[in-house]
C-alpha positions in Angstrom: -6.0 19.4 -16.4 -2.6 19.1 -14.7 -4.1 16.8 -12.1 -5.6 14.5 -14.8 -2.3 14.2 -16.6 -0.5 13.6 -13.3 -3.0 10.8 -12.5 -2.7 9.2 -15.9 1.1 9.1 -15.5 0.7 7.7 -12.0 -1.7 4.9 -13.2 0.5 3.8 -16.0 3.6 3.8 -13.8 1.7 2.0 -11.0 0.5 -0.7 -13.4 4.1 -1.4 -14.5 5.4 -1.4 -10.9 2.7 -3.8 -9.8 3.3 -6.1 -12.8 7.0 -6.1 -11.9 6.3 -6.8 -8.3 4.0 -9.7 -9.1 6.8 -11.3 -10.9 9.3 -10.6 -8.1 7.3 -12.3 -5.4 7.3 -15.6 -7.3 10.8 -16.4 -6.2 12.7 -16.4 -2.9 15.2 -13.9 -4.2 12.5 -11.7 -5.5 10.6 -11.7 -2.2 13.8 -10.7 -0.4 14.3 -7.8 -2.8 10.6 -6.7 -2.4 11.0 -7.0 1.4 14.0 -4.7 1.3 12.5 -2.2 -1.2 9.2 -1.8 0.8 10.5 -2.2 4.3 8.6 -5.4 5.1 8.7 -6.2 8.9 9.5 -9.9 8.7 9.8 -10.4 5.0 7.2 -11.4 2.5 6.0 -14.9 3.3 5.6 -17.7 0.8 1.9 -18.4 1.1 -0.7 -16.8 -1.1 -2.2 -15.1 1.9 1.2 -13.7 2.8 1.6 -12.2 -0.6 -1.9 -10.8 -0.6 -1.2 -9.2 2.8 1.9 -7.6 1.5 0.2 -6.2 -1.5 -2.7 -4.9 0.6 -0.2 -3.2 3.0 1.5 -1.3 0.2 -1.7 -0.4 -1.5 -3.2 1.2 1.7 -1.0 4.4 1.6 -2.1 5.1 -2.0 -5.8 4.5 -1.0 -5.3 6.9 1.9 -3.8 9.7 -0.2 -6.5 9.4 -2.8 -9.3 9.1 -0.3 -8.2 12.0 1.8 -6.6 14.2 -0.9 -6.4 17.8 0.5 -9.0 17.0 3.2 -8.8 19.2 6.2 -7.5 16.5 8.6 -4.3 14.9 9.5 -4.4 12.4 6.7 -5.4 15.0 4.1 -2.4 17.2 5.1 0.0 14.2 5.1 0.2 13.9 1.3 -2.0 14.7 -1.7 -2.4 13.4 -5.2 0.1 15.7 -6.9 2.7 14.7 -4.3 2.0 11.1 -4.9 2.3 11.6 -8.7 5.6 13.4 -8.2 7.1 10.2 -6.8 6.1 8.1 -9.7 8.8 8.0 -12.4 7.9 6.1 -15.5 11.6 5.2 -16.1 11.8 3.4 -12.7 8.3 2.3 -11.8 9.1 -0.2 -9.0 11.7 2.0 -7.3 9.3 5.0 -7.6 6.6 3.0 -5.9 9.0 1.9 -3.1 10.2 5.5 -2.7 6.6 6.7 -2.2 5.7 4.0 0.3 8.9 4.6 2.3 8.3 8.4 2.3 4.7 7.8 3.5 6.0 5.5 6.2 8.4 8.1 7.4 5.7 10.8 7.5 3.4 8.4 9.6 6.2 7.0 11.8 5.4 3.5 10.5 8.5 1.4 10.6 7.5 -1.3 8.2 4.6 -3.1 6.6 3.3 -6.6 7.2 4.4 -9.4 4.9 2.8 -12.3 6.7 -0.8 -13.1 7.0 -0.4 -14.6 10.5 1.1 -11.3 11.7 -1.9 -9.4 10.3 -4.2 -11.7 12.1 -2.3 -11.3 15.4 -2.8 -7.5 15.0 -6.5 -8.0 14.7 -6.6 -10.2 17.8 -5.3 -7.3 20.0 -8.4 -6.0 21.8 -6.8 -3.1 23.5 -7.9 0.4 22.5 -5.9 3.3 21.3 -3.4 4.6 22.5 -2.3 1.2 23.9 -3.0 -0.4 20.5 -1.9 1.6 17.4 -3.9 -0.8 15.2 -7.2 -0.4 17.0 -8.8 1.7 14.2 -7.7 -0.9 11.7 -9.2 -3.7 13.8 -12.5 -1.8 14.0 -12.5 -0.9 10.3 -11.9 -4.6 9.4 -14.8 -5.7 11.6 -17.1 -3.1 10.4 -16.3 -3.7 6.7 -16.6 -7.4 7.0 -19.5 -7.8 9.4 -21.6 -4.7 8.8 -21.0 -3.7 5.2 -20.0 -7.1 3.8 -17.5 -5.8 1.2 -14.1 -4.3 0.8 -13.0 -1.3 -1.4 -11.5 -2.3 -4.7 -10.7 -0.7 -8.1 -10.3 -1.8 -11.7 -6.9 -2.0 -13.3 -6.2 -0.7 -16.8 -3.8 -2.9 -18.7 -2.2 -1.2 -21.6 -0.6 -3.0 -24.4 2.8 -1.3 -25.0 3.4 -3.0 -28.3 
């Protein structure tokens, strides 16, 4: 029961944080603030593809925590759903989201996330294998998902009317 309550609070907080972030990235000042909050390597770009790349980059850690929750591997031991929920504070949704992402980055030694689509494409063009290429698994996953499976993971969003 505690996990269900935790996850409901997480979802409500995440929806608010995402709504706030969607408004932020519409302006240059907002993109600068988002870049600072979420440690974006070269800043969030202005193109729709740049903004989508940024949102994808900050969604991946959450997907990983949920997918590997308490799994007996390095990702499962990294963080679990209750730890994710503990970061999400309804009184400060956007800052909570940023705090989680930055804590995740610290645990994985990731310095920043990509905010430009061209940078993402350049990572995919690197044909070297691990350990010469830290992004080799991501390149393989992208190819497999696109060419072999033909779809990407997604989820529905619950919008709650607070009035």
